[in-house]
GUGU-509992 format. One line per field, with one value per residue: x, y, z of N, C-alpha, C in turn; residue number from 0. Coordinates in steps of 0.02 Angstrom, whole numbers, plus 50000, padded with zeros to 5 digits. Example, Ala and Ser with C-alpha at 12.3 -4.5 7.8 and 13.67 -1.06 7.14 Angstrom:
2
n_x = [50660,50642]
n_y = [49716,49888]
n_z = [50390,50354]
ca_x = [50615,50684]
ca_y = [49775,49947]
ca_z = [50390,50357]
c_x = [50660,50645]
c_y = [49835,50002]
c_z = [50390,50394]
seq = [0,1]
! end
This chain:
404
n_x = [48608,48655,48720,48616,48551,48654,48662,48539,48544,48658,48752,48790,48693,48585,48646,48648,48506,48472,48531,48478,48354,48363,48403,48284,48202,48250,48252,48116,48061,48116,48043,47915,47890,47859,47759,47673,47619,47528,47542,47685,47678,47613,47681,47817,47830,47736,47754,47831,47938,48013,47967,48018,47998,48006,47938,47775,47770,47735,47824,47923,48037,48113,48193,48227,48228,48068,47972,47901,47983,48104,48073,48026,48133,48217,48140,48141,48280,48304,48225,48274,48414,48397,48344,48445,48552,48502,48494,48461,48467,48500,48579,48549,48424,48375,48424,48336,48217,48225,48234,48112,48029,48066,48030,47891,47868,47890,47807,47678,47679,47670,47531,47461,47485,47416,47277,47237,47110,47070,46960,46830,46710,46579,46481,46339,46287,46171,46131,46144,46240,46278,46385,46547,46670,46782,46928,47003,46980,46849,46681,46564,46396,46261,46102,45947,45800,45672,45582,45490,45530,45648,45821,45912,46073,46221,46382,46519,46693,46834,46955,46915,46846,46945,47014,46941,46842,46711,46573,46496,46359,46284,46159,46111,46015,46080,46235,46380,46469,46628,46669,46762,46893,46936,47053,47070,46962,46893,46763,46687,46623,46526,46436,46275,46292,46356,46521,46662,46834,46987,47118,47286,47343,47323,47435,47452,47449,47324,47231,47113,47079,46963,46864,46794,46690,46633,46500,46413,46256,46221,46108,46000,45898,45943,46048,46084,46131,46287,46323,46378,46467,46516,46627,46610,46469,46356,46229,46134,46181,46313,46480,46575,46634,46669,46597,46477,46443,46417,46311,46211,46206,46136,45989,45912,45902,46010,46131,46092,46127,46130,45996,45892,45764,45720,45647,45533,45598,45674,45829,45981,46132,46273,46421,46539,46631,46701,46592,46578,46488,46404,46355,46283,46227,46287,46255,46279,46280,46332,46446,46606,46711,46834,46924,47070,47048,47010,47082,47114,47155,47162,47093,47030,46945,46805,46691,46528,46445,46308,46288,46206,46132,46022,46019,46093,46052,46117,46128,46200,46308,46457,46605,46718,46877,47027,47165,47087,47013,46880,46865,46788,46692,46805,46867,46940,46902,46937,46956,46950,46934,46835,46677,46648,46616,46601,46493,46486,46557,46704,46763,46891,46914,46979,47026,47120,47173,47301,47346,47401,47516,47645,47664,47675,47784,47885,47900,47940,48060,48123,48119,48198,48322,48351,48348,48462,48570,48559,48586,48725,48786,48755,48829,48951,48966,48963,49091,49169,49147,49171,49323,49365,49344,49427,49565,49705,49824,49996,50121,50282,50420,50527,50678,50721,50841,50850,50751,50775]
n_y = [48372,48451,48545,48618,48666,48756,48840,48906,48979,49058,49201,49267,49241,49326,49446,49446,49437,49564,49646,49607,49650,49785,49805,49768,49857,49973,49940,49918,50046,50119,50054,50090,50208,50192,50076,50094,50116,50004,49894,49876,49842,49715,49640,49648,49665,49582,49445,49299,49283,49384,49408,49411,49448,49460,49590,49583,49444,49285,49217,49195,49228,49199,49322,49397,49383,49398,49500,49422,49299,49347,49404,49298,49204,49299,49286,49156,49128,49224,49167,49028,49058,49125,49004,48911,48978,49004,49047,49035,49165,49313,49407,49412,49459,49576,49555,49451,49517,49622,49531,49470,49576,49604,49493,49495,49609,49578,49460,49530,49617,49529,49473,49590,49623,49513,49522,49646,49765,49893,50016,50137,50252,50334,50469,50574,50736,50731,50602,50426,50277,50105,50023,50005,50041,49960,50039,49994,49857,49768,49705,49583,49606,49510,49524,49486,49551,49517,49515,49648,49712,49667,49632,49495,49467,49412,49410,49419,49413,49523,49450,49321,49349,49389,49274,49227,49113,48998,49033,48972,48976,48921,48990,49028,48996,48972,48975,49079,49135,49208,49301,49399,49504,49664,49749,49883,49997,50098,50191,50187,50241,50142,50150,50139,50101,50089,50036,49961,49981,49898,49967,50031,50006,50125,50200,50296,50362,50447,50409,50299,50132,50070,49934,49822,49702,49558,49456,49298,49225,49069,48942,48799,48799,48885,49026,49181,49347,49391,49508,49672,49737,49863,49967,50096,50108,50147,50101,50204,50295,50353,50359,50459,50618,50595,50483,50532,50620,50525,50472,50569,50561,50450,50338,50313,50172,50108,50141,50088,49962,49791,49683,49525,49403,49255,49100,49159,49260,49416,49483,49581,49644,49713,49798,49837,49929,49818,49780,49808,49763,49830,49799,49913,50083,50243,50404,50569,50702,50834,50909,50990,51097,51193,51345,51452,51623,51724,51651,51499,51401,51243,51231,51143,50990,50902,50787,50764,50633,50519,50378,50230,50086,49967,49835,49847,49960,50080,50259,50380,50525,50565,50654,50663,50695,50773,50679,50634,50499,50383,50233,50087,49930,49852,49921,50067,50238,50356,50542,50558,50612,50724,50759,50835,51019,51018,50938,50828,50680,50583,50440,50357,50190,50071,49914,49818,49685,49677,49795,49852,49791,49846,49950,49883,49802,49893,49952,49851,49819,49947,49943,49829,49870,49969,49890,49808,49904,49963,49852,49830,49949,49961,49848,49894,50008,49958,49875,49977,50047,49943,49934,50055,50069,49958,50013,50064,50194,50170,50184,50230,50223,50364,50432,50581,50643,50606,50667,50787]
n_z = [49005,49097,49025,48955,49065,49106,48996,49001,49123,49100,49112,48996,48913,48952,48937,48794,48765,48820,48723,48606,48629,48629,48505,48433,48477,48418,48275,48269,48286,48180,48081,48108,48053,47916,47928,48021,48196,48256,48173,48179,48316,48313,48222,48266,48401,48472,48433,48403,48295,48179,48013,47850,47672,47483,47407,47349,47358,47433,47497,47642,47763,47927,48014,48126,48309,48391,48498,48596,48598,48639,48764,48831,48834,48906,49023,49066,49085,49185,49298,49301,49330,49446,49532,49527,49584,49712,49880,50044,50134,50241,50189,50050,50038,49972,49845,49809,49821,49719,49603,49608,49573,49443,49383,49397,49328,49198,49176,49201,49092,48988,49014,49001,48858,48809,48864,48870,48826,48710,48681,48618,48674,48613,48639,48608,48669,48788,48746,48761,48798,48790,48758,48699,48561,48459,48395,48294,48245,48158,48134,48067,48076,48088,48084,48156,48127,48156,48259,48321,48445,48499,48440,48370,48375,48284,48285,48187,48199,48132,48109,48074,47957,47877,47830,47740,47737,47752,47854,47995,48100,48257,48293,48173,48029,47912,47805,47793,47660,47639,47505,47463,47540,47609,47694,47691,47619,47488,47427,47264,47097,46994,46858,46898,47021,47186,47236,47312,47322,47350,47448,47497,47658,47792,47887,47978,48145,48171,48061,47985,47953,47843,47820,47702,47623,47516,47531,47527,47555,47594,47585,47614,47508,47412,47365,47430,47373,47294,47427,47466,47595,47714,47823,47773,47767,47876,48008,47986,47902,47781,47835,47810,47740,47613,47572,47609,47501,47393,47438,47416,47286,47251,47265,47430,47454,47389,47469,47577,47720,47666,47652,47677,47662,47753,47784,47844,47915,47944,47893,47921,47861,47933,47930,48046,48181,48305,48441,48612,48734,48891,49064,49101,49074,49011,49015,48939,49014,49009,48906,48913,48841,48870,48840,48836,48878,48738,48653,48548,48620,48702,48869,48945,48951,48984,49045,49101,49176,49186,49266,49249,49316,49322,49383,49503,49556,49540,49513,49479,49459,49376,49352,49230,49177,49105,49162,49273,49273,49260,49347,49339,49348,49313,49214,49137,49109,49007,48967,48803,48672,48564,48488,48328,48335,48473,48503,48577,48675,48672,48740,48803,48821,48925,48962,49070,49144,49217,49270,49387,49403,49347,49435,49561,49534,49509,49632,49715,49648,49675,49819,49848,49800,49895,50011,49983,49971,50095,50182,50154,50185,50322,50370,50331,50409,50539,50533,50524,50638,50737,50710,50740,50882,50933,50902,50964,51006,50976,51101,51128,51238,51276,51306,51414,51386,51249,51199,51217]
ca_x = [48550,48687,48731,48555,48535,48704,48650,48485,48573,48715,48749,48789,48620,48557,48675,48628,48439,48456,48556,48433,48294,48380,48403,48218,48165,48283,48223,48040,48052,48124,47991,47847,47879,47820,47707,47627,47624,47491,47566,47740,47668,47583,47732,47877,47840,47686,47763,47904,47989,47998,47976,48038,47995,48011,47880,47727,47780,47709,47881,47948,48090,48121,48253,48247,48170,48012,47962,47887,48034,48158,48054,48019,48194,48246,48111,48171,48349,48304,48209,48324,48478,48385,48332,48510,48598,48462,48530,48421,48510,48477,48622,48525,48347,48374,48427,48270,48150,48238,48213,48035,48002,48087,48000,47828,47863,47900,47742,47633,47678,47641,47465,47432,47476,47362,47217,47214,47062,47056,46896,46802,46638,46561,46410,46315,46268,46096,46118,46173,46260,46293,46435,46605,46684,46854,46956,47052,46954,46778,46646,46509,46345,46205,46050,45876,45753,45595,45551,45496,45554,45716,45858,45949,46132,46269,46445,46586,46748,46865,47011,46884,46830,47014,47033,46887,46813,46644,46564,46432,46342,46226,46106,46093,46002,46118,46303,46404,46534,46666,46691,46822,46883,46971,47072,47042,46935,46869,46697,46696,46559,46524,46383,46230,46309,46419,46569,46718,46906,47043,47167,47337,47325,47345,47481,47459,47399,47258,47206,47076,47069,46891,46864,46739,46685,46582,46481,46359,46216,46215,46052,45973,45851,45972,46095,46071,46185,46328,46321,46437,46459,46579,46617,46582,46393,46334,46157,46088,46218,46385,46518,46621,46621,46674,46541,46411,46438,46397,46238,46178,46192,46103,45929,45933,45912,46075,46176,46077,46151,46087,45944,45861,45717,45727,45603,45492,45636,45711,45899,46013,46206,46314,46500,46542,46678,46684,46568,46593,46422,46422,46283,46259,46226,46317,46222,46308,46246,46357,46520,46640,46773,46846,46974,47095,47015,47044,47127,47077,47204,47115,47110,46999,46901,46775,46622,46484,46406,46265,46304,46134,46142,45972,46029,46129,46016,46160,46100,46235,46340,46523,46645,46776,46908,47094,47209,47045,46973,46829,46876,46722,46687,46873,46879,46951,46865,46983,46924,47005,46925,46767,46645,46645,46574,46588,46429,46483,46619,46735,46797,46940,46896,47044,47022,47179,47173,47366,47361,47429,47577,47702,47678,47701,47849,47930,47899,47984,48131,48160,48128,48255,48389,48358,48366,48525,48606,48564,48623,48806,48796,48749,48886,49010,48971,48984,49155,49210,49145,49216,49392,49388,49342,49487,49615,49745,49888,50066,50171,50352,50457,50581,50713,50725,50893,50851,50697,50806]
ca_y = [48405,48502,48597,48655,48716,48808,48882,48950,49013,49093,49280,49282,49240,49387,49504,49437,49441,49627,49665,49591,49687,49854,49804,49765,49933,50018,49923,49933,50109,50133,50019,50116,50261,50150,50016,50124,50091,49952,49846,49850,49805,49659,49601,49651,49645,49533,49397,49261,49296,49434,49384,49463,49419,49511,49621,49546,49371,49258,49180,49235,49193,49236,49375,49422,49365,49453,49522,49364,49262,49380,49420,49234,49180,49321,49267,49091,49145,49253,49119,48979,49075,49130,48951,48887,49017,49020,49028,49075,49213,49377,49455,49423,49477,49637,49522,49415,49571,49638,49477,49463,49639,49606,49437,49521,49661,49538,49429,49578,49645,49479,49481,49654,49615,49460,49531,49716,49782,49962,50037,50205,50255,50405,50487,50640,50769,50719,50542,50379,50214,50050,49981,50044,50009,49956,50093,49959,49807,49773,49635,49580,49588,49475,49553,49455,49597,49495,49548,49720,49742,49633,49617,49449,49490,49363,49456,49384,49464,49532,49404,49264,49372,49389,49212,49212,49052,48986,49037,48939,48993,48885,49029,49057,48937,48973,48987,49143,49133,49270,49295,49440,49552,49715,49779,49955,50009,50169,50192,50211,50230,50090,50147,50167,50063,50098,49986,49966,49947,49886,50036,50019,50017,50178,50183,50363,50361,50470,50378,50242,50082,50056,49870,49796,49629,49532,49391,49260,49184,49002,48914,48734,48813,48926,49077,49260,49393,49426,49564,49709,49764,49892,50008,50156,50108,50132,50080,50255,50343,50345,50389,50507,50663,50573,50440,50567,50648,50475,50462,50621,50546,50387,50332,50274,50097,50093,50141,50050,49901,49747,49632,49480,49367,49182,49059,49208,49303,49467,49493,49630,49633,49774,49795,49895,49914,49776,49814,49777,49790,49839,49799,49978,50130,50294,50465,50614,50762,50893,50908,51057,51117,51261,51373,51507,51686,51758,51608,51435,51348,51205,51228,51084,50943,50871,50756,50741,50569,50486,50305,50206,50014,49950,49778,49864,50022,50141,50313,50440,50562,50563,50695,50631,50751,50752,50651,50610,50442,50347,50159,50051,49877,49822,49959,50140,50281,50426,50585,50548,50660,50748,50762,50910,51066,50997,50899,50756,50661,50518,50419,50299,50131,50023,49853,49796,49657,49679,49872,49873,49753,49883,49995,49843,49781,49956,49965,49784,49844,49999,49911,49782,49909,50000,49841,49787,49958,49973,49803,49842,50013,49948,49810,49938,50050,49908,49857,50032,50064,49906,49946,50116,50047,49921,50040,50094,50219,50139,50231,50205,50274,50398,50471,50654,50658,50590,50708,50859]
ca_z = [49040,49136,48975,48950,49124,49114,48941,49021,49176,49086,49107,48923,48883,48987,48898,48724,48771,48824,48659,48558,48650,48611,48429,48419,48493,48366,48206,48266,48294,48114,48041,48127,47994,47858,47937,48075,48267,48270,48132,48210,48379,48298,48186,48296,48474,48488,48394,48417,48251,48130,47949,47785,47608,47437,47389,47301,47359,47490,47525,47696,47808,47989,48007,48183,48353,48411,48575,48644,48596,48672,48829,48852,48845,48968,49091,49092,49104,49258,49342,49313,49365,49528,49562,49533,49639,49766,49938,50086,50173,50264,50150,49994,50036,49927,49774,49801,49809,49651,49549,49613,49546,49374,49355,49403,49275,49134,49178,49200,49028,48941,49030,48974,48789,48796,48873,48869,48767,48712,48634,48624,48683,48581,48664,48597,48731,48808,48725,48803,48765,48845,48729,48672,48489,48440,48352,48243,48222,48145,48144,48020,48115,48061,48128,48144,48144,48148,48322,48324,48505,48512,48382,48385,48335,48280,48261,48157,48202,48066,48091,48042,47881,47837,47810,47681,47745,47757,47925,48016,48176,48273,48290,48112,47993,47845,47810,47763,47624,47625,47437,47461,47601,47598,47759,47690,47560,47471,47372,47189,47058,46934,46831,46948,47083,47238,47241,47355,47297,47395,47450,47536,47729,47818,47948,48028,48206,48159,48000,48006,47895,47837,47783,47652,47606,47481,47561,47497,47605,47574,47616,47578,47468,47368,47387,47430,47369,47351,47463,47485,47657,47731,47867,47741,47779,47948,48012,47960,47854,47762,47886,47802,47700,47542,47566,47601,47432,47355,47466,47390,47213,47249,47318,47491,47465,47362,47511,47643,47720,47629,47693,47646,47706,47737,47835,47889,47964,47898,47912,47896,47870,47947,47944,48098,48230,48359,48498,48687,48777,48960,49098,49122,49028,49020,48982,48942,49039,48984,48889,48922,48809,48898,48802,48868,48854,48690,48614,48541,48648,48746,48929,48988,48926,49033,49027,49166,49138,49235,49270,49268,49314,49361,49427,49567,49588,49527,49477,49499,49418,49382,49315,49193,49145,49093,49217,49318,49236,49302,49361,49352,49320,49288,49160,49145,49057,49005,48922,48747,48620,48567,48428,48301,48360,48539,48508,48622,48694,48649,48793,48790,48870,48931,49004,49085,49214,49257,49264,49445,49411,49345,49500,49615,49510,49520,49708,49734,49633,49720,49883,49848,49797,49957,50063,49978,49981,50170,50211,50141,50222,50390,50376,50319,50469,50599,50540,50541,50709,50775,50703,50783,50958,50947,50890,51023,50978,51006,51138,51145,51283,51250,51361,51403,51346,51184,51176,51200]
c_x = [48590,48704,48681,48548,48589,48691,48592,48495,48626,48700,48760,48729,48579,48580,48651,48544,48426,48481,48502,48367,48302,48382,48335,48186,48187,48249,48141,48022,48060,48072,47921,47831,47843,47762,47659,47641,47592,47514,47635,47724,47656,47646,47796,47884,47787,47691,47831,47951,47967,48012,47975,48018,47992,47940,47839,47733,47754,47767,47910,47986,48097,48195,48278,48210,48127,48021,47948,47936,48079,48145,48048,48074,48229,48210,48134,48241,48351,48284,48242,48391,48457,48375,48403,48555,48557,48503,48494,48461,48497,48519,48592,48449,48335,48364,48358,48215,48164,48212,48145,48003,48013,48040,47920,47810,47856,47822,47679,47625,47653,47567,47427,47436,47430,47293,47197,47170,47056,47003,46887,46727,46612,46485,46392,46291,46195,46078,46147,46197,46279,46349,46495,46620,46760,46882,47004,47016,46877,46751,46583,46447,46286,46148,45971,45833,45680,45553,45551,45526,45622,45751,45905,46016,46189,46333,46494,46649,46789,46920,46979,46868,46886,47026,46990,46865,46737,46623,46493,46410,46283,46162,46076,46074,46032,46196,46319,46462,46568,46700,46772,46827,46945,46997,47062,47020,46913,46815,46722,46632,46571,46450,46334,46239,46366,46454,46626,46782,46948,47096,47221,47321,47356,47385,47489,47412,47327,47218,47168,47071,46998,46882,46794,46748,46624,46569,46425,46324,46200,46155,46035,45930,45884,46019,46064,46130,46220,46313,46379,46416,46522,46568,46594,46502,46386,46255,46114,46113,46286,46425,46574,46600,46612,46605,46472,46398,46407,46326,46204,46160,46149,46041,45946,45942,45983,46136,46157,46110,46100,46048,45917,45808,45726,45691,45572,45530,45670,45786,45932,46085,46238,46386,46505,46600,46650,46657,46574,46539,46447,46343,46262,46260,46253,46280,46257,46266,46262,46428,46556,46700,46797,46912,47007,47069,47055,47085,47088,47110,47162,47140,47089,46952,46868,46695,46579,46432,46368,46265,46238,46154,46090,45978,46060,46096,46056,46133,46139,46287,46415,46557,46713,46810,46993,47139,47158,46992,46923,46850,46814,46721,46744,46884,46905,46938,46904,46939,46972,46995,46857,46740,46650,46593,46546,46517,46414,46552,46648,46768,46834,46938,46949,47023,47089,47186,47246,47386,47408,47504,47644,47718,47704,47766,47899,47946,47941,48054,48161,48160,48191,48319,48400,48384,48438,48579,48616,48602,48695,48814,48796,48803,48945,49021,48989,49059,49197,49209,49180,49290,49409,49393,49402,49559,49648,49808,49949,50109,50234,50384,50514,50612,50714,50784,50892,50799,50731,50860]
c_y = [48466,48556,48646,48694,48768,48862,48934,48992,49054,49173,49299,49291,49301,49436,49499,49454,49528,49666,49665,49638,49760,49854,49805,49829,49972,49995,49932,50006,50147,50118,50053,50179,50241,50115,50045,50083,50023,49891,49825,49820,49729,49616,49598,49633,49594,49472,49366,49266,49354,49408,49433,49415,49479,49530,49583,49460,49342,49210,49227,49193,49225,49268,49397,49392,49416,49462,49467,49322,49283,49388,49346,49199,49211,49306,49197,49090,49174,49210,49067,48998,49091,49063,48918,48920,49036,48990,49072,49110,49281,49426,49457,49432,49522,49602,49492,49465,49591,49594,49474,49516,49638,49542,49465,49572,49627,49499,49475,49608,49600,49482,49530,49651,49562,49483,49594,49734,49856,49975,50105,50200,50329,50416,50557,50675,50752,50640,50495,50318,50167,50009,50033,50008,50014,50004,50056,49898,49805,49708,49638,49560,49565,49490,49522,49510,49591,49523,49610,49752,49706,49616,49553,49458,49430,49408,49410,49430,49466,49473,49339,49283,49377,49334,49185,49138,49052,48988,49011,48956,48945,48916,49040,48994,48941,48983,49049,49122,49192,49263,49347,49486,49596,49748,49852,49967,50081,50158,50214,50200,50183,50097,50185,50129,50097,50047,50003,49937,49952,49948,50004,50035,50079,50170,50233,50341,50384,50437,50315,50195,50061,49989,49866,49741,49613,49463,49357,49214,49114,48971,48835,48741,48863,48978,49150,49299,49379,49485,49604,49742,49801,49944,50086,50168,50092,50112,50139,50299,50331,50383,50430,50564,50641,50525,50476,50599,50594,50459,50507,50606,50486,50374,50297,50203,50069,50097,50109,49985,49846,49699,49590,49442,49291,49148,49105,49256,49354,49482,49545,49621,49708,49761,49854,49888,49870,49812,49774,49807,49782,49828,49864,50026,50189,50349,50515,50680,50825,50883,50979,51060,51183,51283,51439,51569,51714,51715,51544,51381,51312,51212,51176,51052,50903,50834,50736,50689,50548,50416,50272,50129,49984,49888,49790,49922,50081,50182,50368,50469,50566,50608,50669,50683,50729,50739,50632,50556,50413,50271,50126,49989,49840,49866,50039,50176,50346,50474,50586,50602,50692,50757,50832,50951,51059,50964,50843,50739,50591,50496,50357,50251,50087,49963,49820,49758,49665,49752,49886,49836,49796,49931,49948,49823,49836,49963,49908,49800,49896,49972,49870,49818,49943,49947,49830,49842,49969,49926,49810,49895,50005,49900,49844,49976,50016,49892,49920,50054,50010,49906,50005,50107,50004,49949,50079,50125,50186,50198,50210,50252,50301,50443,50546,50679,50659,50644,50773,50860]
c_z = [49073,49084,48961,48999,49120,49054,48967,49089,49165,49093,49041,48891,48903,48944,48826,48718,48770,48765,48608,48565,48621,48539,48394,48427,48436,48292,48211,48255,48217,48060,48055,48072,47943,47873,47985,48143,48270,48229,48161,48277,48365,48268,48224,48365,48500,48445,48414,48362,48205,48064,47896,47725,47549,47426,47340,47309,47425,47517,47577,47737,47872,47991,48076,48245,48371,48480,48617,48652,48643,48753,48863,48879,48907,49026,49116,49115,49171,49308,49355,49351,49436,49558,49575,49580,49699,49840,49996,50135,50179,50202,50076,49979,49978,49856,49765,49783,49738,49601,49551,49570,49466,49348,49347,49333,49197,49127,49160,49122,48977,48952,48996,48891,48769,48803,48884,48805,48770,48656,48654,48629,48659,48610,48648,48663,48730,48779,48774,48764,48814,48799,48704,48600,48488,48388,48290,48205,48203,48149,48093,48061,48070,48100,48113,48171,48143,48202,48328,48396,48520,48453,48412,48341,48343,48239,48242,48154,48142,48053,48053,47969,47842,47808,47756,47680,47750,47835,47940,48086,48194,48282,48229,48060,47923,47862,47777,47730,47611,47550,47434,47529,47589,47665,47755,47625,47552,47421,47314,47155,47006,46910,46884,47003,47131,47248,47293,47317,47346,47395,47504,47611,47743,47886,47994,48089,48202,48099,48027,47945,47904,47796,47743,47640,47561,47508,47531,47555,47582,47616,47584,47516,47405,47398,47385,47415,47301,47365,47476,47545,47674,47789,47845,47762,47845,47954,47980,47914,47835,47810,47883,47749,47622,47526,47565,47532,47382,47379,47432,47316,47209,47288,47377,47497,47427,47406,47576,47656,47693,47679,47642,47693,47690,47800,47868,47932,47913,47945,47887,47904,47874,47965,47983,48134,48281,48417,48564,48726,48852,48994,49122,49064,49054,48987,48994,48958,49011,48970,48881,48876,48819,48858,48850,48848,48794,48642,48595,48571,48703,48819,48972,48952,48978,49013,49100,49140,49205,49224,49294,49260,49356,49402,49496,49590,49574,49498,49499,49447,49429,49328,49294,49161,49130,49157,49274,49284,49286,49289,49377,49311,49284,49224,49180,49095,49066,48960,48864,48697,48626,48505,48393,48325,48436,48551,48554,48637,48666,48707,48773,48843,48869,48978,49009,49151,49256,49255,49333,49446,49392,49402,49558,49595,49525,49598,49731,49716,49668,49791,49892,49842,49859,50011,50039,49989,50065,50209,50208,50182,50300,50414,50378,50387,50528,50601,50541,50608,50762,50764,50737,50863,50977,50928,50947,51002,51007,51031,51152,51187,51261,51304,51361,51373,51273,51148,51157,51159]
seq = [0,1,2,3,4,5,6,7,8,9,10,11,12,13,14,15,16,17,18,19,20,21,22,23,24,25,26,27,28,29,30,31,32,33,34,35,36,37,38,39,40,41,42,43,44,45,46,47,48,49,50,51,52,53,54,55,56,57,58,59,60,61,62,63,64,65,66,67,68,69,70,71,72,73,74,75,76,77,78,79,80,81,82,83,84,85,86,87,88,89,90,91,92,93,94,95,96,97,98,99,100,101,102,103,104,105,106,107,108,109,110,111,112,113,114,115,116,117,118,119,120,121,122,123,124,125,126,127,128,129,130,131,132,133,134,135,136,137,138,139,140,141,142,143,144,145,146,147,148,149,150,151,152,153,154,155,156,157,158,159,160,161,162,163,164,165,166,167,168,169,170,171,172,173,174,175,176,177,178,179,180,181,182,183,184,185,186,187,188,189,190,191,192,193,194,195,196,197,198,199,200,201,202,203,204,205,206,207,208,209,210,211,212,213,214,215,216,217,218,219,220,221,222,223,224,225,226,227,228,229,230,231,232,233,234,235,236,237,238,239,240,241,242,243,244,245,246,247,248,249,250,251,252,253,254,255,256,257,258,259,260,261,262,263,264,265,266,267,268,269,270,271,272,273,274,275,276,277,278,279,280,281,282,283,284,285,286,287,288,289,290,291,292,293,294,295,296,297,298,299,300,301,302,303,304,305,306,307,308,309,310,311,312,313,314,315,316,317,318,319,320,321,322,323,324,325,326,327,328,329,330,331,332,333,334,335,336,337,338,339,340,341,342,343,344,345,346,347,348,349,350,351,352,353,354,355,356,357,358,359,360,361,362,363,364,365,366,367,368,369,370,371,372,373,374,375,376,377,378,379,380,381,382,383,384,385,386,387,388,389,390,391,392,393,394,395,396,397,398,399,400,401,402,403]
! end
């Protein structure tokens, strides 16, 4: 037991974890060139182990500790060492504060990685929206459109579709079988049909992976499908110039999202970005894209938003511009981008329950360093002052004759 405690409280373990962390950042930066930022985040930093295997093979072996493992061991090492060497003393107040800041920084980063949600809210000028959309992940929306006033929506997130399993929901009278799923697809012509084929994942920050899937509706009385669903098909139109060229060559029903009827209900299937609905509505009053006179260089981006929330009676205007986000309902709304021809705005929406922890942690570390430095400085000053007060120069008698 003592050997285990000594291992987790060892300074060598601290140095080893810091060295491994530096190595992780280095290899992660190199891998980002090929894999892209988000894949590297998932496989290198948001994992316990980094796995490697030959190309085209499912065989993989762990080759390096991931960010969760390094950070977890470092956190345990820090807490264990602090407890083992704990001594309630005024001399160590600064050390306590510094360690508290470091622990809070590590815990806050873990909470951020686990619970932070980033999405985007796109609003055309004069339009409104009460939901934001993920920029990376999609969902299969099964919409019951029987009621002309209200749609019943059951959303199946992308991670479930990727496993290609049979999906059953309590609110649906049938099962959904995922026959195939492509993380990124591209449309192609096959006679008079519009199909989608699998493509390599895009890794560029500005590139977007557009998934597609083939699903079959399984019921007690028979099956419907298979149906092809993809983010290339939106609710009203195809979402890219390439797909729009396909749309012009087909009848509208060939590119429309699939639908079917079962037990007197009409259902439609949509593959779309994951949506995060809000209890309020944002209406874009005006979007401004100011440029420096005589140039195309951007000077300012701003969105004048009307925030409407009937349950609280809120009806107010807010100006969102660069470095001046809106913080509301536990989320932060940044001016992220804009639509072509300045037709609207794209707001980046970030929900991070631990967004304050880095500021508090850095303040604690800074305060601890100041306290520790000042305590030693004061102690040194007092010793020097006491030494100066007690010092008396030695005077020895010298005869005049000797002096002369």
